[in-house]
SERO-4910 file (N, C-alpha, C, O; in steps of 0.05 Angstrom, whole numbers):
BEGIN
 pado doro    nc1    nc2    nc3   cac1   cac2   cac3    cc1    cc2    cc3    oc1    oc2    oc3
  Unk    A   1758   2314   1825   1763   2297   1849   1779   2314   1869   1801   2323   1862
  Unk    A   1769   2317   1892   1783   2333   1913   1803   2315   1928   1799   2292   1932
  Unk    A   1825   2328   1935   1845   2315   1952   1851   2333   1976   1847   2357   1976
  Unk    A   1860   2319   1997   1866   2333   2022   1894   2324   2032   1901   2301   2029
  Unk    A   1909   2342   2044   1934   2334   2056   1927   2317   2080   1908   2322   2095
  Unk    A   1944   2297   2085   1940   2277   2106   1965   2278   2123   1987   2271   2113
  Unk    A   1963   2285   2148   1987   2289   2164   1982   2283   2193   1959   2282   2202
  Unk    A   2004   2278   2208   2001   2272   2237   1991   2296   2252   2000   2319   2248
  Unk    A   1972   2291   2270   1962   2313   2287   1983   2321   2307   1999   2304   2316
  Unk    A   1983   2346   2315   2001   2355   2336   1985   2362   2362   1996   2375   2380
  Unk    A   1960   2354   2363   1944   2359   2387   1952   2341   2410   1950   2317   2408
  Unk    A   1962   2353   2431   1973   2338   2454   1951   2322   2468   1958   2302   2481
  Unk    A   1926   2330   2467   1906   2313   2480   1901   2287   2465   1888   2269   2475
  Unk    A   1912   2285   2440   1909   2260   2424   1935   2245   2425   1935   2220   2428
  Unk    A   1958   2258   2421   1984   2244   2420   1998   2243   2447   2017   2227   2451
  Unk    A   1989   2260   2466   2000   2258   2493   2026   2273   2497   2029   2288   2517
  Unk    A   2045   2269   2479   2072   2281   2482   2083   2284   2454   2079   2268   2436
  Unk    A   2099   2306   2451   2114   2309   2425   2143   2313   2431   2150   2329   2449
  Unk    A   2161   2298   2417   2154   2278   2397   2141   2254   2409   2146   2246   2432
  Unk    A   2124   2241   2393   2108   2218   2402   2124   2193   2403   2119   2176   2420
  Unk    A   2144   2190   2386   2159   2165   2384   2189   2171   2385   2198   2193   2382
  Unk    A   2205   2149   2388   2234   2151   2387   2244   2124   2376   2231   2104   2377
  Unk    A   2269   2125   2366   2282   2100   2356   2286   2081   2380   2294   2089   2401
  Unk    A   2280   2055   2375   2286   2035   2395   2316   2035   2400   2332   2038   2382
  Unk    A   2324   2030   2425   2352   2031   2433   2370   2012   2417   2392   2020   2410
  Unk    A   2360   1989   2410   2376   1968   2397   2373   1969   2366   2385   1952   2353
  Unk    A   2358   1988   2355   2354   1989   2326   2379   2001   2313   2387   2023   2320
  Unk    A   2390   1986   2294   2415   1994   2281   2409   2008   2255   2401   1995   2235
  Unk    A   2413   2034   2254   2408   2049   2230   2428   2042   2207   2422   2047   2184
  Unk    A   2451   2030   2214   2471   2024   2195   2467   1996   2183   2482   1988   2165
  Unk    A   2448   1981   2193   2443   1954   2183   2433   1955   2154   2421   1974   2145
  Unk    A   2439   1934   2139   2431   1933   2110   2401   1935   2107   2392   1945   2086
  Unk    A   2385   1925   2126   2356   1926   2124   2343   1949   2138   2319   1949   2143
  Unk    A   2359   1969   2146   2349   1993   2159   2331   2009   2140   2333   2006   2116
  Unk    A   2313   2024   2152   2296   2041   2135   2312   2062   2120   2302   2073   2100
  Unk    A   2336   2067   2128   2353   2085   2112   2358   2075   2084   2364   2090   2066
  Unk    A   2356   2049   2080   2362   2036   2054   2336   2030   2038   2337   2014   2019
  Unk    A   2314   2043   2045   2289   2040   2031   2282   2067   2018   2284   2088   2031
  Unk    A   2275   2066   1993   2271   2091   1977   2241   2094   1969   2226   2075   1969
  Unk    A   2234   2119   1962   2207   2125   1956   2197   2114   1929   2173   2110   1925
  Unk    A   2216   2108   1911   2208   2101   1884   2211   2071   1876   2208   2064   1853
  Unk    A   2219   2054   1896   2221   2025   1889   2220   2009   1915   2227   2019   1937
  Unk    A   2212   1984   1912   2211   1966   1935   2239   1955   1940   2254   1950   1921
  Unk    A   2247   1951   1965   2273   1939   1970   2273   1909   1963   2252   1896   1961
  Unk    A   2297   1899   1958   2300   1870   1952   2304   1854   1977   2314   1831   1976
  Unk    A   2297   1865   2000   2300   1852   2026   2275   1860   2043   2261   1879   2036
  Unk    A   2271   1846   2064   2250   1852   2083   2260   1873   2102   2277   1867   2119
  Unk    A   2251   1898   2100   2263   1919   2117   2255   1916   2146   2234   1906   2153
  Unk    A   2272   1926   2164   2266   1926   2192   2262   1955   2201   2273   1974   2190
  Unk    A   2245   1958   2222   2239   1985   2232   2230   1981   2261   2211   1965   2266
  Unk    A   2242   1994   2280   2235   1990   2308   2234   2017   2323   2254   2031   2324
  Unk    A   2211   2023   2334   2208   2048   2348   2193   2043   2375   2182   2022   2379
  Unk    A   2195   2063   2392   2181   2062   2418   2163   2086   2420   2171   2109   2413
  Unk    A   2138   2082   2429   2121   2105   2435   2131   2115   2462   2133   2100   2481
  Unk    A   2136   2141   2464   2148   2152   2488   2129   2149   2513   2105   2145   2510
  Unk    A   2142   2149   2536   2129   2142   2561   2102   2157   2565   2082   2145   2573
  Unk    A   2102   2183   2561   2078   2199   2566   2061   2203   2541   2040   2215   2542
  Unk    A   2069   2191   2518   2054   2194   2494   2031   2173   2493   2032   2154   2508
  Unk    A   2012   2178   2476   1989   2161   2473   1990   2145   2447   2001   2155   2427
  Unk    A   1979   2121   2447   1978   2105   2423   1957   2115   2405   1934   2120   2413
  Unk    A   1964   2119   2379   1944   2128   2359   1946   2109   2335   1965   2094   2332
  Unk    A   1925   2110   2318   1925   2093   2295   1946   2099   2274   1958   2082   2262
  Unk    A   1951   2125   2271   1974   2135   2255   1995   2146   2275   1989   2163   2291
  Unk    A   2019   2135   2273   2041   2145   2290   2059   2163   2274   2061   2161   2250
  Unk    A   2073   2180   2288   2095   2195   2276   2116   2175   2268   2117   2152   2277
  Unk    A   2134   2183   2249   2155   2166   2239   2182   2179   2244   2183   2204   2248
  Unk    A   2203   2164   2243   2230   2175   2245   2238   2191   2220   2226   2186   2199
  Unk    A   2256   2210   2223   2264   2227   2200   2274   2210   2176   2289   2191   2180
  Unk    A   2264   2217   2152   2273   2203   2128   2257   2177   2122   2263   2163   2103
  Unk    A   2237   2171   2139   2221   2147   2135   2204   2150   2110   2191   2170   2105
  Unk    A   2203   2129   2094   2188   2129   2068   2162   2114   2072   2161   2090   2070
  Unk    A   2141   2129   2077   2115   2116   2080   2101   2126   2105   2106   2148   2115
  Unk    A   2083   2109   2116   2067   2116   2140   2069   2093   2160   2071   2070   2152
  Unk    A   2068   2100   2186   2067   2080   2207   2038   2078   2217   2028   2096   2229
  Unk    A   2026   2055   2211   1997   2052   2215   1991   2026   2231   2007   2007   2231
  Unk    A   1968   2025   2244   1960   2001   2258   1942   1984   2240   1936   1991   2217
  Unk    A   1932   1962   2251   1915   1943   2235   1889   1955   2226   1879   1949   2204
  Unk    A   1877   1972   2243   1852   1985   2236   1855   2004   2212   1838   2004   2194
  Unk    A   1876   2019   2212   1881   2038   2190   1888   2022   2165   1880   2030   2143
  Unk    A   1903   2001   2168   1910   1984   2145   1885   1973   2132   1883   1972   2108
  Unk    A   1866   1964   2148   1841   1953   2137   1826   1974   2120   1816   1967   2099
  Unk    A   1825   1998   2130   1811   2019   2115   1826   2025   2089   1814   2027   2068
  Unk    A   1852   2029   2091   1867   2035   2067   1863   2013   2046   1861   2019   2022
  Unk    A   1863   1988   2054   1861   1966   2036   1835   1965   2020   1833   1951   2000
  Unk    A   1815   1980   2029   1789   1980   2016   1788   2001   1993   1768   2004   1979
  Unk    A   1810   2016   1990   1811   2037   1970   1832   2032   1949   1847   2013   1951
  Unk    A   1832   2048   1928   1850   2045   1905   1877   2056   1912   1880   2080   1916
  Unk    A   1897   2038   1914   1924   2045   1922   1943   2040   1899   1940   2022   1883
  Unk    A   1964   2056   1898   1987   2051   1880   2001   2026   1890   1995   2017   1912
  Unk    A   2020   2015   1875   2035   1991   1884   2045   1996   1912   2057   2017   1918
  Unk    A   2041   1977   1930   2047   1981   1958   2052   1955   1973   2047   1933   1963
  Unk    A   2063   1958   1997   2068   1935   2015   2063   1944   2043   2067   1967   2050
  Unk    A   2054   1925   2060   2051   1930   2088   2072   1912   2103   2068   1888   2103
  Unk    A   2092   1924   2114   2113   1909   2128   2106   1909   2158   2103   1931   2169
  Unk    A   2105   1886   2171   2103   1885   2200   2127   1898   2213   2150   1894   2204
  Unk    A   2124   1914   2233   2146   1928   2246   2144   1925   2276   2124   1916   2287
  Unk    A   2165   1933   2290   2166   1932   2319   2158   1959   2331   2172   1979   2327
  Unk    A   2136   1959   2346   2128   1983   2360   2123   1975   2389   2107   1956   2394
  Unk    A   2135   1989   2408   2133   1982   2436   2123   2006   2452   2131   2029   2447
  Unk    A   2104   2001   2470   2095   2022   2488   2091   2010   2516   2077   1990   2519
  Unk    A   2104   2022   2535   2104   2011   2563   2111   1982   2564   2098   1966   2577
  Unk    A   2132   1975   2549   2143   1948   2548   2124   1927   2535   2128   1903   2539
  Unk    A   2105   1937   2520   2086   1919   2507   2089   1921   2477   2089   1943   2466
  Unk    A   2091   1898   2463   2092   1898   2434   2065   1904   2422   2045   1891   2430
  Unk    A   2064   1922   2403   2039   1929   2390   2039   1921   2361   2060   1917   2349
  Unk    A   2014   1919   2349   2011   1910   2322   2010   1934   2303   1989   1947   2300
  Unk    A   2033   1940   2290   2035   1963   2271   2048   1954   2245   2062   1933   2244
  Unk    A   2044   1970   2225   2055   1964   2198   2068   1989   2186   2061   2011   2193
  Unk    A   2087   1983   2170   2100   2004   2153   2085   2002   2126   2088   1983   2111
  Unk    A   2070   2023   2120   2056   2025   2094   2074   2039   2075   2078   2063   2076
  Unk    A   2086   2023   2057   2105   2033   2037   2091   2033   2010   2085   2011   1999
  Unk    A   2086   2056   1998   2073   2056   1972   2091   2071   1952   2103   2091   1958
  Unk    A   2093   2059   1928   2110   2070   1907   2098   2095   1895   2075   2094   1886
  Unk    A   2113   2116   1894   2103   2141   1884   2108   2143   1854   2129   2150   1845
  Unk    A   2087   2137   1839   2088   2139   1810   2073   2165   1800   2067   2168   1777
  Unk    A   2068   2182   1819   2052   2206   1814   2064   2224   1792   2050   2236   1776
  Unk    A   2091   2226   1792   2105   2243   1773   2097   2237   1744   2096   2255   1727
  Unk    A   2092   2211   1738   2086   2203   1711   2060   2215   1701   2054   2214   1677
  Unk    A   2043   2225   1719   2017   2234   1711   2014   2265   1712   1991   2275   1710
  Unk    A   2035   2279   1716   2034   2308   1717   2034   2320   1688   2051   2312   1672
  Unk    A   2015   2337   1683   2014   2351   1657   2030   2377   1660   2019   2397   1669
  Unk    A   2056   2376   1654   2073   2399   1658   2066   2422   1640   2072   2445   1647
  Unk    A   2054   2417   1617   2047   2439   1599   2025   2457   1612   2024   2481   1606
  Unk    A   2008   2445   1629   1987   2461   1641   1992   2469   1670   1978   2485   1681
  Unk    A   2012   2456   1682   2019   2462   1710   2036   2487   1712   2051   2493   1693
  Unk    A   2034   2502   1734   2050   2526   1738   2063   2526   1766   2052   2515   1785
  Unk    A   2086   2540   1767   2101   2543   1792   2107   2572   1797   2105   2589   1779
  Unk    A   2115   2578   1822   2121   2606   1829   2149   2607   1843   2155   2590   1860
  Unk    A   2164   2626   1836   2189   2633   1850   2182   2654   1870   2171   2675   1863
  Unk    A   2189   2650   1896   2183   2670   1916   2207   2676   1934   2225   2659   1938
  Unk    A   2206   2700   1945   2226   2708   1964   2214   2702   1992   2191   2708   1997
  Unk    A   2231   2690   2010   2221   2682   2036   2213   2705   2054   2192   2705   2067
  Unk    A   2231   2725   2055   2226   2747   2074   2235   2774   2062   2258   2777   2054
  Unk    A   2217   2794   2061   2188   2790   2064   2177   2773   2042   2187   2774   2019
  Unk    A   2156   2758   2048   2145   2739   2028   2135   2755   2004   2118   2772   2006
  Unk    A   2147   2748   1981   2140   2762   1956   2142   2742   1933   2163   2730   1929
  Unk    A   2120   2739   1918   2122   2723   1893   2136   2739   1872   2127   2761   1865
  Unk    A   2158   2728   1862   2174   2742   1842   2166   2737   1814   2167   2755   1797
  Unk    A   2158   2712   1808   2149   2706   1781   2135   2679   1780   2138   2662   1797
  Unk    A   2119   2676   1759   2105   2651   1754   2117   2639   1729   2124   2653   1710
  Unk    A   2121   2612   1729   2134   2599   1706   2125   2570   1703   2111   2559   1720
  Unk    A   2133   2558   1680   2127   2530   1674   2154   2515   1671   2174   2527   1665
  Unk    A   2153   2489   1674   2176   2472   1668   2166   2449   1651   2142   2443   1650
  Unk    A   2185   2435   1638   2178   2413   1621   2179   2386   1635   2168   2366   1625
  Unk    A   2193   2385   1658   2197   2360   1672   2204   2365   1701   2211   2388   1708
  Unk    A   2202   2345   1718   2210   2347   1746   2240   2351   1748   2250   2365   1766
  Unk    A   2255   2340   1729   2285   2344   1729   2292   2374   1725   2310   2384   1737
  Unk    A   2277   2387   1707   2282   2415   1702   2275   2431   1727   2289   2451   1734
  Unk    A   2254   2423   1741   2246   2437   1766   2268   2434   1787   2275   2454   1800
  Unk    A   2278   2410   1790   2299   2406   1810   2325   2421   1803   2339   2431   1820
  Unk    A   2330   2424   1777   2354   2439   1768   2351   2468   1777   2370   2480   1786
  Unk    A   2327   2479   1772   2323   2507   1780   2325   2510   1810   2335   2530   1820
  Unk    A   2314   2491   1825   2315   2492   1855   2344   2492   1864   2351   2506   1883
  Unk    A   2361   2477   1851   2389   2475   1858   2405   2500   1853   2426   2504   1865
  Unk    A   2394   2518   1836   2408   2543   1829   2400   2566   1848   2412   2588   1846
  Unk    A   2381   2561   1866   2371   2583   1883   2389   2587   1908   2401   2568   1917
  Unk    A   2390   2611   1918   2403   2616   1944   2382   2612   1966   2359   2607   1961
  Unk    A   2391   2615   1991   2374   2609   2014   2351   2628   2017   2333   2623   2033
  Unk    A   2351   2650   2003   2331   2671   2006   2306   2665   1989   2285   2678   1992
  Unk    A   2309   2647   1970   2287   2642   1951   2280   2612   1950   2296   2595   1955
  Unk    A   2254   2607   1943   2245   2579   1940   2224   2579   1917   2215   2599   1908
  Unk    A   2218   2554   1909   2197   2549   1889   2174   2535   1901   2177   2517   1918
  Unk    A   2150   2543   1894   2126   2530   1904   2106   2525   1881   2108   2537   1860
  Unk    A   2088   2506   1886   2068   2499   1866   2047   2521   1866   2037   2530   1887
  Unk    A   2039   2530   1842   2015   2547   1840   1991   2530   1830   1969   2533   1840
  Unk    A   1996   2513   1810   1975   2496   1800   1987   2471   1789   2005   2472   1773
  Unk    A   1977   2448   1799   1988   2422   1790   1965   2407   1776   1946   2399   1789
  Unk    A   1968   2403   1750   1947   2391   1734   1956   2362   1727   1978   2357   1719
  Unk    A   1937   2344   1730   1942   2316   1723   1931   2308   1696   1911   2319   1687
  Unk    A   1945   2289   1683   1936   2279   1657   1910   2263   1660   1903   2254   1682
  Unk    A   1896   2260   1639   1870   2246   1639   1873   2217   1647   1854   2204   1656
  Unk    A   1896   2205   1642   1900   2176   1648   1909   2171   1677   1916   2149   1684
  Unk    A   1908   2192   1694   1915   2188   1722   1895   2167   1734   1871   2170   1731
  Unk    A   1905   2147   1748   1888   2125   1758   1870   2132   1781   1856   2114   1791
  Unk    A   1870   2157   1791   1853   2165   1813   1858   2149   1838   1840   2139   1851
  Unk    A   1884   2146   1845   1891   2133   1870   1880   2149   1893   1877   2174   1892
  Unk    A   1873   2135   1915   1861   2148   1938   1883   2158   1957   1876   2174   1975
  Unk    A   1907   2150   1954   1930   2161   1969   1952   2166   1949   1960   2149   1934
  Unk    A   1962   2191   1949   1985   2197   1932   2005   2214   1948   1998   2228   1967
  Unk    A   2030   2212   1939   2051   2228   1951   2062   2248   1931   2067   2240   1907
  Unk    A   2067   2272   1939   2079   2292   1922   2109   2295   1928   2121   2315   1923
  Unk    A   2120   2274   1940   2147   2275   1952   2168   2286   1933   2186   2301   1942
  Unk    A   2167   2280   1908   2188   2288   1890   2186   2318   1882   2203   2329   1868
  Unk    A   2164   2330   1891   2160   2359   1886   2158   2374   1912   2170   2395   1915
  Unk    A   2141   2364   1930   2138   2376   1956   2131   2355   1976   2117   2336   1969
  Unk    A   2139   2356   2002   2136   2334   2021   2107   2332   2032   2103   2338   2056
  Unk    A   2088   2324   2015   2061   2322   2023   2049   2295   2015   2057   2284   1994
  Unk    A   2032   2284   2032   2016   2261   2025   1987   2270   2023   1977   2284   2041
  Unk    A   1973   2261   2002   1945   2269   1998   1927   2245   1998   1935   2223   1991
  Unk    A   1902   2249   2008   1882   2228   2007   1857   2239   1992   1852   2264   1993
  Unk    A   1843   2222   1980   1819   2230   1965   1796   2237   1985   1798   2231   2008
  Unk    A   1776   2251   1974   1754   2259   1991   1739   2234   2002   1730   2234   2025
  Unk    A   1736   2213   1985   1723   2189   1994   1738   2176   2017   1726   2167   2037
  Unk    A   1764   2174   2015   1780   2162   2037   1778   2180   2062   1776   2170   2084
  Unk    A   1779   2206   2058   1777   2224   2081   1751   2220   2096   1751   2218   2121
  Unk    A   1729   2218   2082   1703   2213   2094   1703   2187   2110   1692   2186   2132
  Unk    A   1714   2166   2098   1715   2140   2111   1731   2141   2137   1724   2130   2157
  Unk    A   1754   2155   2136   1771   2158   2160   1757   2174   2181   1759   2168   2205
  Unk    A   1742   2195   2174   1728   2211   2193   1706   2195   2206   1701   2198   2230
  Unk    A   1692   2179   2191   1671   2162   2202   1682   2140   2221   1668   2132   2239
  Unk    A   1706   2132   2216   1718   2110   2232   1725   2119   2260   1728   2101   2278
  Unk    A   1728   2144   2265   1736   2155   2291   1765   2147   2299   1772   2148   2323
  Unk    A   1781   2138   2280   1809   2132   2286   1824   2158   2292   1814   2179   2286
  Unk    A   1847   2155   2305   1861   2178   2315   1890   2180   2305   1902   2161   2296
  Unk    A   1900   2205   2306   1928   2209   2300   1934   2226   2276   1957   2230   2269
  Unk    A   1913   2235   2262   1917   2249   2236   1897   2272   2233   1877   2273   2247
  Unk    A   1904   2290   2215   1887   2313   2208   1887   2315   2178   1903   2303   2164
  Unk    A   1869   2332   2168   1866   2337   2139   1865   2367   2134   1857   2383   2151
  Unk    A   1872   2375   2110   1868   2402   2100   1864   2401   2070   1880   2388   2056
  Unk    A   1843   2414   2060   1838   2413   2031   1862   2423   2016   1873   2445   2022
  Unk    A   1870   2408   1995   1892   2416   1978   1881   2427   1952   1873   2411   1934
  Unk    A   1881   2453   1948   1867   2465   1926   1885   2469   1901   1875   2478   1880
  Unk    A   1910   2462   1903   1929   2466   1881   1929   2444   1861   1941   2446   1839
  Unk    A   1917   2421   1868   1917   2398   1850   1891   2397   1834   1869   2399   1845
  Unk    A   1894   2394   1807   1871   2393   1789   1871   2367   1774   1890   2361   1760
  Unk    A   1850   2352   1778   1848   2325   1765   1827   2326   1743   1822   2306   1730
***
């Protein structure tokens, strides 16, 4: 099963202006229901609030950029409808406030719980330690868990990083059509079937790139 990275386009003829969005003036980041208090691995026990404005010269797209640290995707009703037709991990669609030219628009916060880590076959997966400049792969290695991986990352200096070489999934992986690699690398992936459906829809605001490091 092929997967593709799914990300916001940076083409100005589509988004109009970069950055495309900004925090609404009256949105309180310190509020208990702020998006700051929503995490990638569990649903909040409250209805979260999120309020943004599409910038004056920016264009409205089906997928919008999100504020830093946002957990999920900012999507409109058309994109929500397509996503809902596919196999998703536990998720919620929260109505949110999006304003453009003083007009309220219909958008949702697509928050999906990332259970991806539970399906990684660490015995078969491999990682690489590399030097940033000049770029040089120093060694290839395996870990027994994501916690061990994070421990190794915490021991590195600013000149070195760890990257995925091969990520193998267990046979019981549910074949979700949208998955996040957030606890390993900040990427969202979509299946080939979902990619084709999105391409046929002619919706705007996103791009794809084949992700060859994931083996299902």
